[in-house]
C-alpha positions as CSV (number, residue, x, y, z in Angstrom):
1,M,142.4,148.7,104.7
2,R,138.8,148.4,105.9
3,T,139.2,151.2,108.3
4,V,140.7,153.3,105.8
5,L,137.7,153.0,103.5
6,R,135.3,153.4,106.2
7,L,137.3,156.8,107.1
8,L,137.2,157.8,103.4
9,V,133.5,157.4,103.4
10,L,132.8,159.3,106.6
11,G,134.9,162.0,105.2
12,L,132.7,162.2,102.2
13,L,129.6,162.0,103.9
14,L,131.1,164.9,106.1
15,A,131.9,166.9,103.3
16,G,128.3,166.6,101.8
17,C,126.8,167.4,105.1
18,G,128.6,170.6,106.0
19,G,131.2,168.7,108.4
20,N,128.6,167.5,111.0
21,S,130.4,167.0,114.2
22,S,127.8,164.6,115.7
23,L,128.4,162.0,112.7
24,A,132.3,162.5,113.4
25,S,132.0,161.7,117.1
26,Q,130.4,158.2,116.7
27,P,130.2,155.3,114.4
28,V,128.4,155.9,111.4
29,T,125.1,153.7,111.0
30,V,123.6,152.8,107.8
31,S,120.6,155.2,108.7
32,Q,122.8,158.0,109.0
33,W,124.5,157.2,105.7
34,V,121.2,157.2,104.2
35,T,120.1,160.4,105.7
36,A,123.3,162.0,104.6
37,I,123.2,161.0,101.2
38,T,119.4,162.0,101.1
39,Q,119.7,165.4,102.6
40,S,123.1,166.4,101.3
41,S,122.9,168.9,98.3
42,T,126.8,168.8,97.6
43,L,127.6,165.0,97.8
44,S,128.5,164.2,94.2
45,P,127.5,161.0,92.4
46,A,130.9,159.9,92.3
47,A,131.1,160.0,96.1
48,N,127.7,158.1,96.3
49,L,129.6,155.4,94.3
50,V,132.5,155.3,96.7
51,V,130.1,155.1,99.5
52,L,128.5,151.7,97.9
53,A,131.8,150.4,97.0
54,A,133.6,150.9,100.2
55,T,131.0,149.5,102.5
56,A,129.9,146.2,100.8
57,L,126.6,146.5,102.6
58,P,124.2,143.7,102.7
59,A,121.3,143.6,100.0
60,E,118.9,145.2,102.4
61,Q,121.0,148.0,103.4
62,Q,122.1,148.6,99.6
63,R,118.3,149.0,98.9
64,L,118.0,151.5,101.4
65,L,121.0,153.4,100.0
66,D,119.6,152.9,96.2
67,T,116.4,154.5,97.7
68,A,118.1,157.4,99.1
69,R,120.0,157.9,96.0
70,A,116.7,157.8,93.9
71,V,115.1,160.4,96.5
72,R,118.3,162.6,95.9
73,N,118.1,162.2,92.1
74,G,114.2,163.2,92.0
75,A,112.4,160.0,91.8
76,T,109.2,161.7,92.8
77,F,107.1,163.7,90.3
78,S,104.7,166.5,91.1
79,Q,101.0,165.7,90.3
80,V,100.1,169.1,88.7
81,D,97.8,168.6,86.0
82,D,100.0,170.1,83.4
83,F,101.4,168.0,80.5
84,N,104.6,170.2,79.8
85,I,105.6,170.2,83.3
86,Q,104.9,166.4,83.5
87,Y,107.1,165.7,80.3
88,N,109.7,167.8,81.3
89,E,110.0,166.4,84.8
90,L,110.5,163.1,83.4
91,V,113.1,164.4,80.9
92,D,115.0,166.2,83.6
93,Y,114.9,163.0,85.6
94,L,116.1,160.5,83.0
95,D,118.9,163.0,82.0
96,R,119.9,163.4,85.6
97,V,120.3,159.8,86.6
98,N,121.1,158.6,83.0
99,L,118.4,156.3,82.2
100,P,117.3,155.3,78.8
101,V,114.9,157.2,77.2
102,Q,112.5,154.2,75.9
103,T,111.4,151.2,78.0
104,T,109.3,148.4,76.5
105,Q,108.3,145.2,77.9
106,V,107.5,143.4,74.7
107,D,108.9,143.1,71.4
108,L,106.8,145.5,69.4
109,N,107.9,143.9,66.1
110,T,106.6,140.5,67.2
111,H,104.0,141.1,69.6
112,Q,100.9,139.0,69.0
113,K,97.4,140.5,68.5
114,V,95.0,140.1,71.6
115,S,91.1,140.7,70.9
116,Q,88.5,141.3,73.3
117,Y,85.9,140.6,70.5
118,Y,87.2,137.3,69.0
119,D,89.6,135.6,71.3
120,I,86.5,135.4,73.8
121,D,82.9,135.2,73.8
122,S,82.0,138.5,73.4
123,S,78.2,138.1,73.1
124,L,75.8,139.3,75.7
125,A,75.6,135.9,76.9
126,G,79.1,135.8,77.4
127,Y,81.5,138.5,78.3
128,G,80.1,141.1,76.0
129,K,82.2,144.0,74.2
130,N,83.3,145.5,77.3
131,A,85.8,143.1,78.6
132,C,88.7,145.4,77.7
133,G,90.1,145.0,81.5
134,L,89.8,141.5,82.0
135,V,91.4,140.5,78.6
136,A,94.1,143.2,79.3
137,A,95.1,141.9,82.7
138,A,94.6,138.1,81.5
139,A,96.7,138.5,78.4
140,A,99.5,140.1,80.2
141,L,99.7,137.4,83.2
142,G,98.1,134.4,81.8
143,G,100.8,133.2,79.6
144,K,99.8,131.7,75.9
145,D,96.8,130.3,77.4
146,W,95.4,133.4,79.0
147,V,91.6,133.2,78.1
148,P,90.8,131.0,81.3
149,L,92.2,133.7,83.3
150,V,89.5,136.1,81.8
151,A,86.9,133.8,83.3
152,V,88.6,133.9,86.8
153,I,88.7,137.6,86.7
154,A,85.0,137.9,85.8
155,Q,84.1,135.3,88.6
156,V,85.8,137.2,91.3
157,A,84.5,140.6,90.1
158,S,80.9,139.0,90.3
159,E,78.1,141.3,89.7
160,H,80.4,144.3,89.5
161,Y,81.3,143.3,86.1
162,Q,78.4,143.3,83.4
163,P,78.7,142.3,79.9
164,A,76.7,145.5,78.6
165,T,78.8,148.2,81.2
166,G,82.0,146.5,81.9
167,I,83.4,147.2,85.2
168,Q,84.4,150.5,87.1
169,P,88.2,150.9,88.3
170,S,87.9,150.3,92.0
171,Y,86.0,147.0,91.5
172,F,88.5,146.2,88.8
173,V,91.4,146.5,91.3
174,A,89.4,144.5,94.0
175,A,88.9,141.7,91.4
176,L,92.8,141.7,90.1
177,G,93.6,141.7,94.0
178,Q,91.6,138.4,94.5
179,A,93.2,136.7,91.3
180,F,96.6,138.1,91.9
181,G,97.2,138.6,95.3
182,A,96.0,141.9,97.3
183,T,99.4,142.9,98.0
184,S,100.7,142.7,94.4
185,V,98.1,145.2,93.1
186,R,97.6,148.7,93.6
187,A,95.8,151.6,92.2
188,L,97.4,154.7,90.9
189,D,94.9,158.1,90.7
190,R,96.2,161.4,89.4
191,G,99.2,159.3,88.1
192,T,102.3,160.9,86.4
193,L,104.2,160.2,83.2
194,G,107.3,159.3,85.7
195,D,105.1,157.0,87.6
196,L,104.6,155.2,84.3
197,Y,108.0,154.9,83.5
198,R,109.3,153.8,86.7
199,E,106.5,150.9,86.9
200,L,107.3,149.8,83.4
201,T,111.2,149.8,84.2
202,A,110.4,147.7,87.2
203,G,108.9,145.0,85.4
204,H,105.3,145.7,86.5
205,I,102.2,145.3,84.6
206,V,100.4,148.8,84.3
207,I,96.9,148.9,82.7
208,V,95.5,152.6,82.4
209,D,91.8,154.0,82.2
210,V,91.6,156.2,79.1
211,K,89.3,157.6,76.4
212,L,88.7,155.4,73.2
213,N,87.4,157.0,70.1
214,V,85.0,154.8,68.9
215,A,85.1,156.1,65.3
216,Q,88.8,155.9,65.1
217,G,89.0,153.0,67.4
218,A,92.0,154.3,68.9
219,P,92.8,156.2,72.3
220,S,91.9,159.9,72.1
221,A,90.0,162.8,74.0
222,S,88.0,163.4,70.8
223,T,84.4,162.5,70.6
224,P,82.6,160.1,70.3
225,N,84.6,158.2,73.1
226,L,84.0,155.8,75.9
227,A,86.6,154.5,78.7
228,H,88.7,151.9,78.0
229,F,91.3,149.8,79.9
230,A,94.5,148.9,78.0
231,R,97.8,147.9,79.0
232,V,101.0,150.0,78.7
233,L,103.6,148.2,76.4
234,G,106.2,151.0,76.5
235,L,107.2,154.3,76.5
236,D,109.5,156.4,74.4
237,V,110.4,159.9,76.0
238,D,112.6,161.0,73.2
239,R,109.9,160.3,70.4
240,Q,107.1,161.5,72.8
241,V,104.9,158.4,72.3
242,I,103.6,155.6,74.3
243,Y,102.7,152.2,73.2
244,L,99.2,150.7,74.3
245,E,98.1,147.2,73.7
246,N,95.2,147.5,71.2
247,T,92.6,144.6,72.1
248,V,89.7,146.2,69.7
249,G,90.4,146.2,66.1
250,G,93.4,146.7,64.2
251,D,97.0,146.2,64.8
252,S,98.3,144.7,68.0
253,Y,99.1,148.1,69.6
254,W,98.8,151.9,69.3
255,T,101.4,154.2,69.0
256,V,99.9,157.1,70.8
257,T,101.8,160.9,71.3
258,L,102.2,161.7,74.8
259,A,100.1,164.9,74.5
260,D,97.2,163.1,73.0
261,F,97.5,160.2,75.8
262,W,97.6,162.7,78.3
263,A,94.4,164.2,77.2
264,A,92.8,160.9,77.0
265,W,94.0,159.8,80.4
266,R,92.1,162.8,82.0
267,H,88.7,162.0,83.7
268,P,88.0,158.9,81.3
269,E,84.8,157.6,82.9
270,T,83.1,160.8,83.7
271,S,84.1,162.9,80.8
272,A,83.7,160.5,77.8
273,S,80.7,161.2,75.6
274,L,79.6,157.7,75.8
275,I,78.8,156.6,79.5
276,L,77.6,153.2,79.8
277,D,77.0,153.2,83.4
278,P,76.3,157.0,84.4
279,R,75.0,156.3,87.8
280,H,78.1,154.4,89.0
281,A,80.8,156.2,87.0
282,E,83.9,157.0,89.0
283,G,85.7,160.3,88.9
284,V,89.1,158.9,88.4
285,T,91.7,160.9,86.4
286,R,95.1,159.7,85.1
287,W,94.2,156.3,86.7
288,A,96.3,153.1,86.5
289,V,96.3,149.7,88.0
290,V,99.6,148.1,88.7
291,I,100.3,144.4,89.2
292,S,103.5,143.0,90.6
293,G,102.4,139.7,91.3
294,K,101.3,136.3,89.6
295,W,98.1,134.5,89.0
296,V,97.3,132.8,92.3
297,A,93.6,132.3,92.1
298,S,92.3,128.8,91.6
299,K,92.1,128.0,87.7
């Protein structure tokens, strides 16, 4: 029976690869299956399922096949700086792979308010008014008693965090790497909506750098505004909104249209009307930091 199944798999692969005789003349390896699934333009999703079901591959080999299938289904997104293209790419991807149009990491109805003004010492003698990044990361990974983690991140950031000016993206990533492990922290520059969706569904913490309108107290490209770090709580592609944690005044999170978010996500450090540290402002755009680890620094 096993031999029959393997022959069935081989037949499906050959049908999708235009009858590659080199594959037919020798045992089919996992790498060849991956290549066939990745490169084939005709192998159907049903055939993919037969491949996975018939071979009973070990976990690592199945991961490779899952990766190949993701590539086949368009899991990469172009970095073109056009919101409509970005949005349509994500919609098309979700439709083709039959993924949900909404992903959230918290219960928005019960999500507790986190404040960078009142939950920590926000005086100039303490963390100041610009600890948005420290608070976003600490609240996401520090549990209910997250405040001590703010001190850890500030300590490893050293002089790169200043109460009056905050911290720049590259130094923020470096500090998070020390707190959570360098291999568990990575930055995205020129990110896409698809990238955000993929990281959220993977269960990773995502903190974006956006422009915050200081009069409205909400993410916006309209002035007066300044750069602000905020955790992404969720994304609703159907409603075309993104949910960002609100660590300033007001409710526990913002609901921002994807179009407004896109505008606020572009060049936050250098195009804001209020630049707190002009000499060191970094020219990032559509930037985010992704954390997949846990708190590993000494507490």
